[in-house]
TISEDREN-428347 format. One record per residue (C-alpha): x, y negated, z negated. Coordinates in steps of 0.02 Angstrom, whole numbers, padded with zeros to 5 digits, always signed. Each point is the difference from the previous one (the first is absolute). Example, Ala and Ser with C-alpha at 12.3 -4.5 7.8 and 13.67 -1.06 7.14 Angstrom:
2
+00615+00225-00390+00069-00172+00033
***
This chain:
452
+01047-00801+01273-00135+00010+00132+00013+00190-00006-00033-00001-00191-00150-00117+00011-00080+00101+00136+00031+00158-00101-00088-00074-00153-00151-00049+00104-00008+00172+00077+00012+00082-00171-00147-00104-00067+00098-00092-00135-00095-00161-00040+00079-00164+00043+00019-00146-00123-00151-00092+00071-00107+00154-00008+00046+00035-00181-00040-00180-00049-00175+00013+00072-00024+00168-00084+00045-00065-00174-00107-00156+00025-00153+00106+00036+00032+00105-00155+00017-00156-00107-00163-00073+00063-00092+00162-00036+00065+00038-00173+00042-00169-00075-00174-00082+00021-00126+00073-00122-00153+00073+00078-00152-00111-00029-00114+00148-00021+00110+00087-00129+00016-00162-00105-00186-00040+00001-00087+00016-00169-00117+00145-00028-00177-00025+00067+00057-00152+00099+00026-00025+00185+00150-00091+00067+00027-00081+00169+00161-00067+00074+00031-00162+00094-00048-00093-00105+00021+00114-00148-00174+00019-00076-00054+00098-00153-00187+00031-00010-00062+00068-00167-00177-00068-00009-00149+00094-00071+00100+00139-00084-00055-00028-00182+00173-00052-00055+00003-00065-00179+00178-00066+00019+00106-00060+00143+00065+00161+00079+00185+00033-00013+00111+00016+00150-00058-00148+00103+00148-00037+00115+00088-00163-00039+00003-00046+00183-00190+00009+00014-00066-00157+00079-00184+00033-00029-00072+00089-00152-00186+00038-00013-00063+00054-00171-00180-00063+00002-00151+00097-00062+00089+00098-00136-00009-00001-00191+00164-00086-00038-00010-00089-00169+00174-00077-00020+00137-00071+00108+00175+00020-00070+00164-00079+00052+00103+00087+00135-00153+00089+00069+00028-00063+00177+00145-00012+00121+00100-00151+00054-00059-00004+00180-00187-00003-00029-00089-00138+00097-00183+00052-00022-00068+00073-00162-00183+00046-00021-00061+00044-00174-00182-00052+00009-00146+00102-00068+00096+00085-00140-00023-00009-00188+00149-00111-00038-00007-00079-00173+00182-00048-00026+00141-00059+00112+00170+00001-00082+00105-00158+00023+00126+00038+00134-00107+00127+00090+00021-00097+00162+00166-00084-00036+00098+00113+00119-00116-00030+00147+00097-00146+00074-00071+00032+00174-00181+00020-00053-00120-00098+00111-00171+00068-00048-00059+00060-00170-00177+00061-00034-00048+00039-00180-00183-00044+00022-00152+00098-00057+00078+00057-00163-00150-00029-00114+00096+00016-00164+00144-00117+00041-00035-00146-00118+00166-00093-00015+00166-00022+00086+00174-00044-00061+00057-00176+00052+00156+00072+00084-00084+00145+00088+00033-00069+00175+00168-00080-00032+00127+00034+00135-00126+00036+00138+00068-00139+00109-00066+00076+00162-00175+00039-00061-00129-00065+00125-00163+00084-00052-00056+00035-00179-00164+00091-00040-00070-00003-00177-00187+00006+00036-00132+00095-00099+00096+00017-00162-00047-00063-00172+00125-00142-00009-00068-00130-00122+00143-00124+00023+00164-00019+00090+00166-00054-00079+00052-00172+00054+00166+00061+00073-00058+00159+00085+00017-00072+00177+00161-00096-00026+00125+00005+00144-00113+00102+00114+00036-00122+00139-00036+00124+00141-00174+00048-00060-00136-00032+00130-00149+00103-00057-00063+00010-00180-00154+00102-00043-00070-00028-00175-00185+00025+00032-00119+00100-00110+00097-00016-00161-00050-00074-00167+00095-00165+00013-00080-00138-00105+00123-00139+00040+00152-00041+00104+00148-00088-00079+00071-00159+00073+00143+00029+00121-00035+00187+00005+00032+00002+00188+00128-00141+00006+00138+00106+00079-00110+00079+00133+00042-00128+00133-00028+00123+00143-00164+00073-00061-00136-00005+00133-00139+00109-00075-00059-00008-00181-00149+00107-00050-00073-00038-00171-00183+00044+00025-00096+00113-00118+00080-00063-00161-00066-00105-00145+00093-00161+00033-00093-00152-00070+00111-00151+00034+00121-00052+00136+00122-00119-00081+00103-00137+00081+00160+00101+00023-00069+00175+00024+00046+00009+00185+00152-00112-00002+00136+00057+00118-00111+00096+00123+00045-00112+00144-00023+00136+00133-00159+00079-00064-00124+00037+00138-00139+00097-00089-00065-00019-00177-00141+00112-00057-00080-00049-00166-00177+00062+00022-00096+00103-00128+00085-00075-00151-00075-00110-00135+00079-00163+00055-00095-00149-00068+00132-00137+00010+00129-00048+00130+00129-00135-00029+00003-00137+00131+00185+00039+00027-00013+00189+00000+00029+00015+00188+00127-00139+00024+00139+00115+00066-00112+00100+00117+00021-00106+00155+00003+00153+00114-00149+00091-00073-00127+00051+00133-00117+00116-00098-00073-00035-00173-00134+00111-00078-00085-00061-00159-00171+00080+00018-00090+00091-00141+00074-00100-00143-00081-00118-00126+00048-00164+00083-00125-00141-00017+00115-00132+00074+00164-00012+00093+00108-00157+00001+00015-00079+00171+00185-00044-00027+00038+00185-00023-00054+00039+00177+00086-00153+00070+00165+00091-00029-00049+00135+00127+00024-00079+00171+00019+00169+00089-00156+00081-00073-00109+00090+00128-00110+00121-00098-00082-00045-00166-00124+00108-00095-00090-00080-00147-00166+00091-00002-00066+00090-00153+00038-00143-00121-00127-00100-00103+00034-00166+00086-00056-00159-00085-00050-00125+00134-00010-00153-00109+00125-00141+00000+00143+00117-00040-00022+00082+00172+00033-00159+00097+00191+00024+00021-00028+00175+00070-00139-00062+00113+00110-00140+00066+00141+00124+00033-00115+00107+00108-00048-00154+00101+00177-00036+00056+00071+00175+00033-00036+00140+00121+00008+00170-00084-00097+00161+00010-00093+00004-00164-00139+00095-00084-00158-00079-00067+00001-00090-00168-00174+00021-00074-00044-00128-00133-00057+00066-00169-00027-00170-00082-00078-00127-00009-00177+00059+00026-00036-00115+00148+00150+00071+00096-00017+00181-00052+00017+00117+00149+00077-00131+00114+00170+00018+00080+00122-00121-00078+00088-00027+00166-00155-00071+00082-00056-00123-00133-00027-00180+00053+00094-00153-00058-00158-00069-00079+00001+00151-00116+00157-00070-00082-00051-00184+00003-00026-00019-00189+00161+00092-00041+00157-00078-00077+00128-00062+00122+00167+00091+00012+00124-00051-00133+00132-00107+00086+00108-00016-00154-00040-00185-00024-00078+00022-00170-00106+00109-00109-00165-00082+00046-00104+00105+00120-00115-00092+00116-00170+00046+00067-00061-00033+00175-00171-00076+00032-00079+00029+00171-00115-00151-00017+00117-00141-00044+00166+00083+00051+00082-00066-00158+00108+00103-00115-00051-00015-00182+00109+00052-00147-00064+00167-00061+00034-00050-00180-00145-00123+00008-00174+00061-00038-00142-00011+00122-00072-00162-00068+00168-00089+00015+00023+00062+00178-00168-00072+00049+00053-00172-00060+00115-00022+00148+00180+00019+00047+00061-00108-00144-00083+00100-00138-00043-00081-00165+00120-00110-00098+00026+00039-00181-00021-00137-00125+00159-00099-00023+00086+00074+00153+00036-00090+00163+00032+00095+00159+00103-00063+00145-00156-00012+00107-00092-00098-00133+00141-00125-00004-00001-00024+00188-00184+00000+00042-00108-00156-00027-00114+00012-00148-00185-00021+00041-00025-00106-00156+00109-00139+00073-00123-00019+00143-00171+00028-00075+00005-00013-00187+00079-00173-00015-00066-00167+00071+00112-00070+00138+00118-00140-00049-00029-00167+00091+00156-00082+00070+00031-00180-00057+00138-00107+00082+00009-00107-00155+00047+00149-00106+00137+00046+00124+00073-00175+00000+00001-00010-00189+00099+00161-00007+00142-00076+00104+00152-00071-00094+00010-00188-00020+00146-00077+00100+00060-00180-00007-00007-00096+00166+00184-00049+00000+00050+00180-00041-00107+00062+00143+00083-00112+00130+00172+00036-00072-00023+00185+00035-00095-00016+00163+00050+00131+00129+00125+00068-00124-00095+00074-00144+00149+00107-00046+00157-00106+00001+00109+00154-00025-00038+00065+00176+00137-00050+00122-00033-00018+00187+00085+00099+00136+00133-00078+00111-00102+00016+00158-00146-00089-00083+00092-00151-00071+00158-00089+00056+00035-00088-00162-00070+00083-00153+00020-00158-00103-00101-00109+00121-00147+00119-00016-00002+00006-00186-00139-00109-00066+00049-00137-00120-00175-00065-00031+00023-00152+00119-00090+00011+00167+00118-00096+00116+00029+00008+00189-00159+00084+00056-00126-00145-00032+00116-00133+00084+00019+00100+00160-00186+00025+00003-00032-00187-00011+00128-00039+00138-00076+00126+00120-00173-00070-00033+00056-00178+00033+00082+00045+00165-00156+00090+00056-00111-00155-00036+00119-00118+00091+00007+00109+00155-00190+00015+00001-00034-00186-00009+00143-00039+00120-00086+00097+00139-00156-00102-00027
***
C-alpha cells in the first residue's frame, strides 16, 4: 500500500485534495460572469460594490444589459424620456436619474427595487405628474429627490408606507398646495425641502405625523397664511425657513409648538406691525433663537422698524388676547388702566366703567349702587317718636303680663335650664316672687334697727 502511494506521487498523479482545489479554481473562474463583459455598451462598471456608470452618454432609453446584481446605477445627464417596468435589477440600492428628459414613469417601474435606499429623479423639467403608486413597495427608501421638475400637485397617497424615508427634496417645482396628511406616514423624515414652489397656505394638518423632522425649508414660496396648528407635530424641528414669502402676520401659537427651534428666517416678508403682530412679538420676547430681521411694512409710523424690537407701549391700544371667555374683545387704556368693551362707542366709553343704561333696563350695578337722587333730590325725612309709637300694635295690659317673658308659648325650655317645665309656665298670676321680696326687705330693716 505504501509502495503504491509513493509510486503515484512519484509519477505526478494528482491526489484527491489537489484535484478538489483544481476544480474549485476552475469553477470560480468560469461560473462568475465577468463584470466587464456584462457591462452595457458605453458604460463603465466597477466591482465591489457593483456599480454601473452610464452618465452623460446621450441615452434616450435605459440601456439594456444592466446586471441585476448592480448595487449602484448612475444614469444622470442623458436624454431618457420614459421609465418602463423591469428596467432595473433587484439588487439596486442607489439609482440616479436626474437631469434627463423624463416625462412619464410607468407604474411599477420601481416595484422590483426592494433594496432601493436612494432615488434621484430630480431636474427633469417636463415631469408634470406622478402615479399615486409609483413608490409603492420601496420599504427601505431613505432619500427621495424630486427637485426642479414641473410637478403641480402630489397625489395624497404617494408617500404612503415609506416609513424609512429620511430625506425628501421637493424644491423648485410648481406646487400650489399641499394636501392634509400628505406626509403622515413619514415618521422618520428629518429633512423636508419645499422651497421655490408656489405654496400659498399651510393648513392645520399639512405636516401632521412629522414627529422627527429637523429641517423644514419653505422659503421663496407665496405663503400668505399659516394655521396656528400647522406646526403642532414638529417638536424636534431646529431649522425653519420662511423668508421671501408674502406673510404679513404669523400666529404666535404656531411657533409655540416648536420648543427645539434654533434657526428661524422670516425676512423678505411684508410684515404688518399693528395689533396683529403682538403674538409674534411676545413669542420673540420669551425665546432664544437665531432669527433674521422682520422689517415692518405697515402701519406708516412703524414702517422700516424691526418687529422684534418694538416696545410694549406700541401695542398698548391693541385688543387683549382672546382667552375664550366670550366674544367681546376688550381694549386697554394706558391712562385709567380699565378695560372697556370694544362694542361700545367712544362716547359711551368716556362715561365711565358702567357705560350708559338704556331706558327701561336695570343693570346689576344700578341695582346695587346708591342712587344720587335719594341723597340730594329729595328733602330728608324728620324722625318723630310719636309716629313710631302709633305704628306699634295695641296690646291689652292683662294680655301683656300673661305673656311676659314667654311671648311664644310654644317654645319649650331645655332640661338644664328648668327643673320643672310646668312651674316655669306662666299662668298669668304673679305668685312667690313678690312675697319673698317683702320678707327679705323686712329682715333687712329689723337687723338694721336692732344694731342701733
